[in-house]
Each structure stands twice: as structure tokens, then as C-alpha cells.
C-alpha positions in Angstrom: 97.7 27.3 45.2 97.5 30.1 42.7 94.7 31.8 44.6 96.9 32.3 47.6 99.6 34.0 45.5 97.0 36.3 44.0 95.8 37.3 47.5 99.2 38.9 47.9 98.6 41.3 45.1 96.4 44.4 44.8 93.8 42.6 42.7 92.7 40.1 45.4 89.3 39.7 43.9 90.9 37.7 41.0 91.7 34.9 43.4 88.1 33.9 43.6 88.0 32.0 40.3 91.1 30.0 41.3 89.8 29.1 44.8 86.5 28.0 43.3 88.2 25.8 40.7 90.5 24.3 43.4 87.6 23.6 45.6 85.5 22.0 42.8 88.4 19.8 41.8 89.2 18.7 45.4 87.3 20.1 48.4 90.1 18.7 50.7 92.9 20.4 48.8 93.7 22.5 51.8 92.5 22.5 55.4 91.7 26.2 55.1 90.1 26.3 51.6 86.7 27.5 53.0 88.5 30.4 54.7 90.3 31.3 51.5 87.1 31.1 49.5 85.4 33.3 52.1 88.2 35.8 51.9 88.1 35.8 48.1 84.3 36.4 48.1 84.9 39.2 50.7 87.4 40.9 48.4 85.1 40.5 45.5 82.4 42.3 47.6 80.1 39.3 47.6 79.5 39.6 51.3 76.6 37.1 51.7 78.7 34.3 50.2 81.7 35.4 52.2 79.7 35.2 55.5 78.3 31.8 54.6 81.8 30.4 53.9 83.3 32.0 57.0 80.5 30.4 59.0 81.1 27.0 57.5 84.8 27.4 58.2 84.1 28.4 61.8 81.9 25.3 62.3 84.7 23.1 61.0 87.2 24.8 63.3 85.0 24.3 66.3 85.0 20.5 65.6 88.7 20.4 64.9 90.8 18.0 66.9 93.9 20.1 66.3 93.4 22.6 69.2 96.5 24.8 68.4 95.5 25.2 64.8 91.9 25.8 65.7 92.9 28.4 68.3 95.2 30.3 65.8 92.8 30.0 62.9 89.8 31.0 64.9 91.5 34.3 65.9 92.2 35.0 62.2 88.7 33.9 61.3 87.1 36.1 63.9 89.0 39.2 62.8 88.0 38.7 59.2 84.4 37.9 60.1 84.0 41.0 62.2 85.4 43.1 59.4 82.7 41.8 57.1 79.7 41.9 59.4 80.3 45.0 61.6 79.0 48.2 60.1 81.6 50.9 59.6 81.1 54.1 61.6 
């Protein structure tokens, strides 16, 4: 996915349009598409949308039958979620 490549650059917020298009074309394009969308909204400073997508992704992970993937992804998800929701001191 193009969006994932853009996430590796300094202009991460540009990935949002690509992730949105990919999701609209096929919501099952990638198991982690909601996480990537949340991340793109996060980098675009659209924090309310980012939190909504991180929450949806978290709910999907909690229902996941693939325990190892769920465990690994939930750690990554939690770190990202805390960075968005916790106030900086």
C-alpha cells in the first residue's frame, strides 16, 4: 500500500488520503487498515478521528482468533493510543 510507504517519510500526514481510498475500495484490504487509518489521522492532527479508529481497531483485536497477532498488535496499539490520549506534561 502506498500509504504505508508514505508513513516512512517525514510527511506522514499525506498518507491519510491513500489509506482512506484503500479502505473505501476494499475495507478488508489489510488486517490492520483501521490501525493505519488511525495513525494517518493522528499524524494529520485529527485526533478525534484517530481515537475512534484506534478504538475500532482495538475492539477487532480483542475478538481476534489469532492470539499471537492480537498480542503483538495490541501492544503497538496501546502505545499509539496512549500517545494520542495522554496529556503531555
